C-alpha atoms as one frame of an Amber mdcrd trajectory, in Angstrom:
protein
 -45.938 -51.680-101.925 -49.119 -54.836-101.648 -50.707 -54.791 -98.954 -50.161
 -58.537 -97.057 -53.433 -60.723 -97.185 -54.311 -60.254 -93.340 -56.378 -63.438
 -91.057 -58.721 -62.554 -88.537 -58.567 -64.269 -85.594 -60.572 -67.367 -84.980
 -64.272 -67.318 -84.427 -64.996 -65.678 -80.840 -64.838 -68.513 -78.427 -67.924
 -68.167 -75.810 -65.942 -69.691 -72.731 -66.912 -71.279 -69.239 -66.065 -69.708
 -66.115 -63.463 -72.259 -65.096 -64.187 -74.492 -61.845 -62.649 -77.402 -59.948
 -64.486 -79.732 -61.838 -63.570 -78.353 -64.939 -59.888 -77.944 -64.597 -59.796
 -81.862 -63.177 -61.738 -83.216 -66.337 -58.834 -80.770 -68.568 -56.283 -82.330
 -66.693 -56.483 -85.667 -68.732 -57.659 -84.620 -71.790 -53.762 -85.445 -72.611
 -53.760 -88.871 -71.306 -54.543 -89.863 -75.004 -50.831 -89.460 -75.748 -48.836
 -89.638 -72.342 -49.771 -93.363 -71.501 -49.531 -95.465 -74.916 -45.695 -93.636
 -75.262 -45.137 -94.439 -71.517 -46.295 -97.963 -71.518 -44.244 -98.622 -74.330
 -41.127 -97.049 -73.384 -41.522 -99.019 -69.888 -41.955-102.213 -71.730 -39.439
-102.111 -74.388 -36.884-100.133 -72.894 -37.528-100.366 -69.101 -37.766 -96.841
 -68.509 -38.322 -96.462 -65.115 -42.248 -95.482 -64.704 -41.683 -93.760 -61.312
 -38.676 -92.217 -61.652 -40.965 -90.613 -64.823 -43.911 -90.207 -63.079 -42.101
 -88.459 -59.997 -39.996 -86.042 -62.256 -43.229 -85.084 -64.429 -45.595 -84.276
 -61.769 -42.509 -81.650 -61.051 -42.615 -80.724 -64.891 -46.598 -80.376 -64.740
 -46.316 -78.297 -61.346 -43.559 -75.908 -62.060 -45.474 -75.146 -65.535 -48.907
 -74.724 -64.628 -47.844 -72.355 -61.839 -44.772 -70.320 -64.207 -47.750 -70.026
 -67.150 -51.053 -69.898 -65.686 -51.981 -72.300 -68.465 -52.668 -75.752 -68.766
 -49.178 -76.044 -70.628 -48.876 -79.908 -71.383 -46.018 -81.996 -70.646 -45.524
 -84.442 -73.078 -43.113 -87.241 -74.339 -40.826 -86.206 -77.234 -42.095 -88.548
 -79.514 -39.996 -89.391 -82.301 -37.400 -89.901 -79.780 -39.777 -92.530 -77.814
 -40.182 -94.303 -81.897 -36.687 -94.539 -83.058 -35.971 -96.520 -79.132 -38.659
 -98.751 -79.622 -39.272 -99.279 -83.541 -35.431 -99.358 -84.705 -33.284-102.372
 -83.567 -31.041-102.188 -81.363 -33.305-100.958 -79.313 -31.877 -97.319 -77.316
 -30.706 -97.980 -74.095 -32.137 -96.467 -70.984 -28.433 -93.855 -71.140 -28.798
 -93.389 -74.649 -33.118 -92.436 -74.684 -31.599 -89.696 -71.795 -28.660 -88.315
 -74.404 -30.689 -88.322 -76.498 -33.717 -86.386 -74.416 -30.426 -83.556 -73.498
 -29.096 -83.160 -76.914 -32.232 -81.895 -77.996 -33.144 -79.759 -74.524 -29.574
 -77.855 -75.186 -30.567 -77.333 -78.599 -34.053 -75.028 -77.639 -31.979 -73.879
 -74.461 -29.033 -72.546 -77.170 -32.045 -70.896 -79.131 -33.874 -69.510 -76.616
 -30.939 -68.117 -74.662 -29.321 -66.193 -77.580 -32.993 -65.158 -78.747 -32.867
 -67.138 -82.247 -36.546 -68.959 -81.025 -38.301 -65.323 -81.007 -36.634 -64.491
 -84.127 -38.010 -67.778 -86.205 -41.642 -67.621 -83.997 -42.165 -63.484 -85.452
 -40.930 -64.866 -89.279 -42.837 -68.067 -89.927 -45.608 -67.141 -92.227 -48.636
 -68.325 -90.288 -50.090 -70.682 -93.455 -47.110 -72.974 -92.264 -47.742 -72.986
 -88.744 -51.352 -73.989 -89.340 -50.276 -76.439 -91.955 -47.970 -78.286 -88.893
 -50.592 -77.764 -86.357 -53.461 -79.530 -89.166 -50.824 -82.567 -89.673 -49.928
 -82.911 -85.973 -54.009 -83.002 -85.049 -54.886 -84.828 -88.445 -51.733 -87.662
 -87.632 -53.556 -87.923 -83.431 -56.871 -88.647 -84.607 -55.836 -91.370 -87.608
 -54.051 -92.840 -84.790 -56.465 -92.506 -82.309 -59.235 -94.489 -84.602 -56.276
 -96.976 -84.763 -56.799 -97.553 -81.458 -60.189 -97.499 -81.124 -60.650 -99.938
 -83.791 -57.495-102.732 -83.723 -56.170-103.708 -80.728 -52.428-102.498 -80.037
 -49.088-104.694 -79.360 -47.064-101.539 -78.219 -44.732-103.585 -77.686 -43.841
-103.540 -81.728 -46.035-100.547 -82.301 -48.092-102.505 -84.539 -51.953-102.626
 -84.608 -52.997-106.668 -84.381 -56.199-108.290 -84.775 -59.587-105.906 -85.102
 -61.573-105.173 -81.720 -64.740-106.918 -81.292 -67.529-105.317 -80.191 -68.519
-106.890 -76.577 -66.096-106.875 -73.969 -64.733-104.514 -71.407 -62.153-103.041
 -73.755 -64.483-103.555 -76.921 -65.840-101.055 -79.497 -68.849-100.714 -77.511
 -67.393 -99.550 -74.846 -64.881 -96.624 -77.019 -68.150 -96.081 -79.152 -70.074
 -95.047 -75.775 -67.651 -92.935 -74.620 -67.752 -91.003 -77.502 -71.186 -90.371
 -77.657 -71.120 -89.191 -73.601 -68.296 -87.022 -74.501 -70.473 -85.607 -77.877
 -73.170 -84.833 -75.481 -71.950 -83.420 -72.622 -69.023 -81.337 -74.548 -70.892
 -81.206 -78.077 -68.106 -79.637 -80.719 -66.438 -77.202 -78.009 -68.413 -74.086
 -78.052 -70.852 -74.705 -75.336 -73.050 -71.525 -75.468 -74.733 -70.470 -78.208
 -74.098 -67.368 -80.217 -74.348 -63.991 -78.380 -75.398 -61.995 -81.613 -77.909
 -64.494 -82.197 -79.262 -64.201 -78.966 -80.011 -60.950 -78.300 -81.825 -60.810
 -81.899 -84.412 -62.894 -80.540 -84.994 -60.445 -77.683 -88.255 -59.000 -79.656
 -89.728 -62.573 -79.617 -90.730 -64.125 -75.769 -91.441 -67.614 -77.033 -87.998
 -67.810 -78.690 -86.543 -66.017 -75.782 -87.694 -68.387 -73.679 -86.776 -71.446
 -76.266 -83.247 -69.978 -75.847 -82.971 -69.901 -72.242 -84.020 -73.681 -71.504
 -80.924 -74.017 -74.121 -78.524 -72.796 -72.847 -79.289 -73.166 -69.233 -79.532
 -76.970 -70.254 -76.187 -76.634 -72.078 -74.312 -75.072 -68.797 -75.678 -78.013
 -66.900 -74.194 -80.100 -69.394 -70.851 -78.161 -70.141 -70.361 -78.443 -65.740
 -69.829 -82.177 -65.711 -66.156 -83.406 -65.513 -67.057 -85.817 -69.300 -63.281
 -87.053 -69.378 -62.226 -87.215 -65.860 -65.574 -89.463 -65.437 -64.467 -91.154
 -68.436 -60.371 -91.955 -67.343 -61.470 -92.746 -63.790 -64.196 -95.902 -66.083
 -61.196 -96.175 -67.415 -59.261 -96.477 -64.831 -61.798 -98.980 -63.020 -62.271
-101.395 -66.058 -58.124-102.226 -65.689 -59.367-104.249 -61.999 -62.889-105.326
 -63.262 -60.199-107.204 -66.634 -57.606-108.432 -64.461 -57.966-108.897 -60.699
 -54.835-110.336 -59.827 -53.382-106.670 -59.861 -53.707-106.158 -56.493 -51.921
-108.964 -55.603 -48.762-107.166 -58.004 -49.129-103.452 -56.614 -46.121-103.152
 -54.245 -45.960 -99.631 -52.261 -43.185 -97.090 -52.321 -40.970 -95.362 -55.312
 -38.131 -96.681 -57.068 -34.943 -95.776 -55.733 -33.745 -92.488 -58.073 -30.040
 -93.133 -59.531 -28.162 -91.215 -61.308 -27.095 -92.635 -65.059 -23.993 -93.185
 -66.423 -23.958 -91.993 -69.858 -20.889 -93.198 -72.041 -19.552 -91.119 -75.328
 -21.067 -93.559 -77.167 -24.313 -93.279 -76.198 -24.375 -89.547 -76.726 -23.320
 -90.677 -80.245 -25.907 -92.765 -80.592 -28.630 -90.643 -79.106 -27.347 -87.880
 -81.016 -27.330 -89.142 -84.046 -30.450 -91.728 -84.092 -33.099 -89.876 -82.129
 -32.089 -85.915 -81.385 -31.815 -85.214 -85.486 -35.164 -86.119 -86.088 -36.385
 -84.899 -83.458 -35.240 -81.286 -83.028 -37.127 -79.685 -85.707 -40.273 -81.439
 -84.286 -39.079 -79.792 -80.727 -39.402 -76.324 -82.473 -42.394 -76.512 -84.566
 -44.580 -78.321 -82.663 -43.253 -77.997 -78.765 -42.382 -73.639 -78.882 -43.797
 -72.509 -82.186 -46.754 -74.120 -82.348 -47.828 -74.071 -78.442 -47.508 -70.056
 -78.421 -49.706 -69.383 -81.495 -52.534 -71.528 -80.031 -51.920 -69.974 -76.715
 -52.306 -66.764 -78.621 -55.901 -68.472 -80.505 -57.415 -70.120 -77.032 -56.617
 -67.686 -74.855 -56.928 -64.306 -76.992 -57.363 -62.070 -73.515 -54.596 -62.819
 -72.354 -50.833 -61.878 -73.089 -49.736 -65.028 -75.830 -46.784 -67.301 -74.519
 -43.464 -66.139 -75.079 -41.097 -68.472 -77.755 -38.127 -67.282 -75.125 -39.449
 -68.620 -72.049 -41.232 -71.806 -73.414 -38.343 -72.620 -75.122 -35.744 -72.321
 -71.968 -38.771 -73.921 -69.967 -37.868 -77.744 -72.109 -34.080 -77.296 -71.779
 -34.051 -76.907 -68.054 -36.616 -79.884 -67.420 -34.652 -82.346 -69.842 -31.832
 -81.294 -67.918 -33.334 -81.701 -64.607 -34.782 -85.186 -65.145 -33.183 -87.020
 -67.916 -29.786 -87.796 -66.113 -31.416 -90.129 -63.353 -33.608 -92.127 -66.175
 -37.083 -89.500 -66.282 -38.455 -89.613 -70.022 -37.734 -87.141 -72.162 -40.409
 -84.278 -72.550 -41.595 -81.509 -74.268 -44.527 -79.482 -74.267 -47.179 -79.934
 -77.919 -49.893 -78.084 -79.273 -51.689 -81.352 -79.371 -52.093 -81.738 -75.650
 -53.020 -77.934 -74.832 -55.524 -78.479 -77.910 -56.628 -81.527 -75.508 -56.754
 -80.314 -71.956 -58.695 -76.757 -73.303 -61.039 -79.478 -75.334 -62.138 -80.703
 -72.096 -62.274 -77.939 -69.971 -58.635 -76.891 -68.498 -58.789 -72.561 -68.725
 -55.748 -72.053 -66.126 -52.425 -73.662 -64.715 -54.600 -75.207 -62.098 -55.549
 -78.258 -64.482 -51.740 -79.156 -64.932 -50.823 -78.778 -61.568 -54.502 -81.122
 -60.291 -52.211 -83.761 -63.237 -48.596 -83.370 -61.260 -50.338 -83.765 -58.030
 -51.772 -87.270 -59.399 -48.626 -88.189 -60.835 -46.938 -87.645 -57.965 -48.956
 -89.560 -55.527 -49.345 -92.439 -58.508 -45.077 -92.619 -58.051 -44.774 -92.123
 -54.331 -46.982 -94.428 -53.776 -47.532 -97.519 -56.180 -43.983 -96.969 -58.027
 -42.984 -99.460 -61.155 -45.738-101.486 -59.770 -48.393 -99.041 -61.620 -47.205
-100.399 -65.042 -50.046-103.000 -64.408 -52.509-101.226 -63.820 -51.198 -98.737
 -67.597 -50.835-102.520 -69.461 -54.432-103.717 -68.219 -56.358 -99.283 -69.474
 -58.715 -99.783 -72.155 -57.006 -98.766 -75.354 -59.788 -98.162 -76.839 -60.904
 -95.006 -74.223 -57.364 -93.656 -75.187 -58.419 -93.572 -78.279 -61.481 -91.552
 -77.571 -59.535 -89.010 -75.558 -56.605 -88.401 -78.401 -59.076 -88.233 -81.165
 -60.944 -85.173 -79.462 -57.459 -83.722 -78.314 -56.238 -84.326 -82.381 -59.313
 -82.896 -83.502 -59.458 -79.940 -81.757 -55.493 -79.074 -82.789 -56.489 -79.821
 -86.538 -59.501 -77.069 -85.971 -56.730 -74.409 -85.137 -56.647 -74.006 -89.075
 -59.858 -73.119 -89.395 -59.006 -68.748 -89.361 -57.770 -69.263 -93.210 -59.145
 -66.207 -95.103 -57.619 -66.109 -98.191 -57.507 -69.527-100.924 -53.370 -68.683
-100.964 -52.938 -68.778 -97.550 -55.315 -72.541 -97.837 -52.873 -73.711-100.424
 -49.777 -73.508 -98.028 -51.430 -74.484 -95.369 -52.652 -77.986 -96.924 -49.194
 -78.539 -99.021 -47.290 -77.849 -95.633 -50.008 -80.470 -94.134 -50.167 -83.112
 -96.546 -46.021 -82.976 -97.403 -45.671 -83.502 -93.216 -48.592 -86.341 -93.115
 -47.100 -88.383 -96.211 -43.784 -88.000 -95.211 -44.131 -88.675 -91.929 -41.685
 -85.195 -91.292 -43.240 -82.188 -89.976 -39.844 -80.643 -90.872 -40.267 -81.626
 -94.399 -43.597 -80.607 -94.690 -42.265 -76.946 -92.311 -39.247 -76.496 -95.157
 -41.936 -77.274 -98.256 -44.508 -74.619 -96.496 -42.128 -71.924 -96.481 -40.409
 -72.237 -99.998 -44.225 -72.382-101.330 -45.108 -69.543 -99.303 -41.976 -67.098
-100.770 -42.546 -68.181-104.531 -46.003 -67.031-104.199 -44.741 -64.077-103.287
 -42.365 -63.944-105.646 -44.776 -64.498-107.972 -46.807 -61.199-107.238 -43.220
 -59.242-106.642 -42.593 -55.628-108.518 -40.596 -57.292-112.029 -39.696 -53.907
-113.158 -36.579 -53.758-111.948 -36.006 -56.930-113.752 -37.531 -55.701-117.229
 -40.199 -57.523-117.671 -42.057 -53.920-117.446 -40.571 -52.545-120.357 -41.223
 -56.292-122.551 -44.243 -55.661-124.770 -45.393 -58.294-127.628 -44.267 -57.152
-131.357 -47.650 -56.862-132.458 -49.074 -55.031-129.265 -46.366 -53.011-130.596
 -46.555 -51.966-133.783 -50.734 -51.988-133.171 -50.133 -48.673-130.293 -47.403
 -47.370-132.789 -49.784 -47.824-135.860 -52.565 -46.139-133.314 -49.999 -43.066
-132.795 -49.580 -42.878-135.756 -53.172 -41.689-137.088 -54.313 -37.784-136.054
């Protein structure tokens, strides 16, 4: 049997030790996707922001303690897109029904072991293609956030962003420069092998030590947290009347009334496009990425992650909380800015809980004035980090499958379509290299080749 091509793990990660500031910085690494979607659903679909913040805070705290990793809690993007982009807009009950239908599917796949079965047999290049497409999709959206003003109600870019102003291009570009200088490419130490090779040269060794010291100082800066706090400060500078509109206390949590029509609309219009994305990006890609980013820890179980998504939504959707899932992009973003343990999302959860209990629904006024360019910067770094997970494809065949899968996912706006094409292409390439003797192909010889061999046999 032909030996399968092997892939080497991602380039060795030189990790810094986890610290309080790095975990706090990593905690805000996923807000580039969280804030725009929550703000849009609040403005268009009357999402109860207070209830969503309280429930997602509990999800963050519980998953951080359960998994021990910076496991993200993200909005279900396909449901959110359908809710605000299609007409008529989905109601709060229909959004909740769509979230619970998706959650029920993942819960069933997890409880029966089917999710783990799929995870074991899905080819790595196909998973990498899904990750690459999702990462590039985040990066493309981030560039639009930075370059153009956004109308989240219509989900469209409007006029080009001006250079000056509190949400201008200069602010966004300054944030990019600051993050690059402090966090680099995400690998904050020099190669240890290069360091050991220079031990014989005293001057080079001193230079290396100074460089290591400077990189350690820079990496200790909670860069993403500083950028986010600057964004919050700019909110109040842009519109000082925010202080007058803030009201203290959470909204009253109430049970939604979901009719049979809500279940039908939610399932057919929103859950069906969301289910493939949740299976691929919220479970399979997350589990694979956890093994890449944390090779010294046990890889996340597809069964546990799938069940986690199901339980979260059955707990919160009944009360009007936004449907959520885990996501590879969120994990990459939080890791990119320093999160190394579950404490990062625990801190994030505590922050959401305080905001939800203290400011309630009035916090939407602050979100509405948050500089979109800064959100784009955070989303850009998260997307690039996720896309870089695909750099371990060592053979042309693996890269071919990955790139076709990513291209179809991006142009077709469907991870499920890209996944299907990737699986089909992978199987065709394997079929091409199979032994064909059982079909009689190995016995076939061209006529001129046969006569030439017979002629040679007749020569004494």
